N, C-alpha and C positions, 0 to 999 in steps of 0.2 A: 336676936336681932345681928344681921351681918354688916361688918365695917369693911367698908373699901378705902384704902388708901391710895389717893390720886397724886401724893406729891412725889417728887422725883425722889429716888434714894438718895443717900447722903454718899458724899465721896468717902466718906470714911469707912463705908459698910463695903464698899466695891471689892475690894479684894482683902485677903485675910493676911495682912501684914505687908502688902506691898503697895507703895503710895506714888503715885505718878506725879511728876512735876507739873505745875500749872502753867500752861502754854498759851499765849495770847496772839492769836492769828493777826491781828491789825498791826502789832509789832512786826511780823514777819512779812507781811506784804508792803508795810512802809518801807521796811529795811531793803526788801528786793525792789521796790519802786526806787528809792534812792540810789541804790547800785545800778538800776539799768539808766537812770537819768547821767549818772557820773560816768558810764562808759558812752552813752551817746554823747554827751558833752565833751568827754576827750577825743572820741571819733571825729565829731564836729570840728573840734579844733585843731587837729590833724589834718583833716581834709583842707580847711580853709587856709592852713600853713602850705599846703602842698599845691593848692591852687595860686596862693601868692607866690612861689617860688617858680611855677610853671608861667605865670603872667609876666615873673621879671625875666626869665630865660626866653620868651616870645618875645620881648621889648629889646634884649640884648641881640640876639639872633637877627631881628629885623635890622637893628643898626649894621650888624656884621654883613647883611646881604646887601644893604645899600652900598657899604664901602666896597664889598667884592664885586659889585655890579660895576664900579667904575675900573677896577683893577681889570675885570674881564673884557671891558670895552677897550681899554688901553692894550691889552694882550691880543685882542682881535684886529685892531689897527696895526699893530706890530707885526702880527701875522699875515695880513694882507700886504703890508709894505714887504715884507721878507718876499712873499711870493711874486709881485709885481718886481722885485730887484732881481731875484732869479731867473726871471723870465727873461728881463732884460740881458741878463749875463749870458743866458743861453743863446739869446738872439745873436750877441756879439761874439760868441765863441764859434756859432754857427757860420756867420760871415767870415769870421778870421779864418776858419778851416776851408770855407768855399771860395776865398777871394783868388786863389791862386789858379782855379781852373780858367775863369776869364782870360786871366792874363796869358797863360799858356795857350788858349784857344785862339785869341788874337795874333800873338806871336806867330803861330803855326800858319793862320791864314795871311798874315803879311808876306811870310816867304813864298806863298804858292800862287799870289793873285798874278796874273799876266799884265803887261803894261797898258793895253787897251780894254780893261774891264774894271769896273768899281762896282762894289757892293752897296746897296740901298737899304738893306733891311737883313737883321739876323735875328731869329728868335728859337729860342729853345724849349721844348716842351716834353717833359718825360722822357728825356734822353736822345729825344729826336730832335736835331738841328737842321733848321731850313734857312738857307741862304738866299736872298734876292738881289738882283742887281742889274747892270745895263753894260752892254759890250759894244764894240763897234762890229763885231763879226761874230758868227756862230762858231767859226774856229777859235776865238778865244775862249768861249765857254766850253767848247770841247777841251782844249788844253788846261783850263781851269778843273774841269771833271777829272781829269786824267793826272793832274797835279794832286789832286785829294787824295785817290786812290794809291797813287805812288807813294805818298807821304807815310803810309803807315799808321797814322793818326786817325784817319776817317775810314769808317766803314759803312757798307752798305749806300754807297754813293749812287744816287738815282736824280734823271733829271725830270721835275715835275710838269714845268710849264717853260717854254721858249717861243717867243712871238718877235716878230722883226715889225716894226711901224715903217710903212711904204710912204707915209704922208710927210715924214720929217726929213729934214735934210742937216746933217748925213744920217742915213739909215741905220738905227740902233735896233739890238736884239736885247729885248727885257726877258730874263729867265729867272728860273726858281729850281734850286738844287735842295734834296733833302739828302740827309747822312746822318752818322753817329758818331760822335767824338769821343774816343777813349784815350785816356793819357796813360 
């Protein structure tokens, strides 16, 4: 009869003098699971600490932003006030620089007016001076234009319009002269 042994071979028989230590896989998996849980717990703890720090930084930065918004608004107000003040100072300087020109112009005209002529309007646009007035005769207008040319202070003296009003007594000549005044 033939006997077949279906039992697993014993450990003692496996190797001829070499014994393997017994290794429990359950302990290895349990230890590895504990290690992974510990690493994940540490990672979660670090992330939650970082989230807390970032939340505190955001709150601190929001407070700083509100504080700086008032500082920026005050700075903008000072900048606008400074610009307005500079514009005023520039306007005053421009007026101060140009205030002598009208004085010289009126002084020069006062010396050149004939006795029977008076000016009713004076206008300057773009360097062109227009003088309008009334005289008792056209000779006075002619003398006035001659005086302007002879003074050397007035250039390009031209008669724009001259009319004599025949309905009024005394008969007057209304005129307009254009020229350029150069100091």
